[in-house]
C-alpha positions in Angstrom: 0.6 2.7 -11.0 2.6 4.8 -8.4 1.9 8.1 -6.8 5.0 9.5 -8.8 3.2 8.5 -12.1 0.0 10.4 -11.4 -0.7 13.8 -13.3 -1.9 17.0 -11.5 -5.5 16.9 -10.5 -5.6 13.1 -10.6 -7.1 11.4 -7.5 -6.6 7.7 -6.5 -6.5 5.4 -3.5 -3.5 4.2 -1.9 -3.1 0.3 -2.2 0.2 -0.5 -0.8 3.5 1.2 0.5 7.0 -0.5 -0.7 8.9 -0.5 2.7 11.8 -2.3 1.6 15.0 -0.5 2.6 13.1 2.3 4.4 14.3 3.7 7.6 11.9 2.6 10.5 11.5 6.2 11.5 10.5 7.3 8.1 8.0 4.5 7.7 6.4 5.6 11.0 6.2 9.1 9.9 4.8 8.2 6.6 1.9 6.0 8.2 1.2 8.7 10.7 0.6 11.2 8.0 -1.9 8.8 6.4 0.0 6.7 3.8 -1.9 3.7 4.5 -4.0 1.3 2.2 -7.4 2.8 1.4 -6.6 6.6 1.9 -7.6 8.9 -0.9 -4.8 11.0 -2.5 -4.7 13.9 -4.9 -1.8 15.3 -6.7 -2.0 19.0 -6.5 1.0 20.0 -8.6 4.7 19.3 -9.2 7.6 21.5 -8.2 9.7 22.9 -10.9 12.6 20.6 -12.2 10.7 17.6 -10.5 12.0 18.1 -7.1 8.7 17.6 -5.2 5.0 16.6 -5.5 2.5 18.4 -3.5 -0.5 16.2 -2.5 -3.6 16.4 -0.5 -4.1 13.6 1.8 -6.6 13.3 4.6 -7.3 17.1 4.4 -3.8 18.1 4.6 -1.2 19.3 1.8 1.9 17.3 1.9 5.1 17.2 -0.3 6.9 14.2 -1.0 10.1 13.8 -3.1 9.6 11.7 -6.4 11.8 8.8 -4.9 9.3 8.5 -1.9 6.2 9.0 -4.2 7.4 6.0 -6.4 7.2 3.8 -3.3 3.4 4.5 -3.0 1.2 2.1 -5.2 -2.1 3.7 -5.9 -5.2 2.4 -8.0 
């Protein structure tokens, strides 16, 4: 399952990050924010019209676009 498939309130652990085609700077930023294997993540809510997903990761609230969230594999 991917992060974009999770429902509001659902929690999971990050398994992998699909880095194919990602800009190096964006990859560095994502890993610095905590998008690494083993990190616990929770979906807080989705923005109207599906434009963003609010997450809780390592004690911080973050927002990702659905296209980026679909690159994060969780279990």
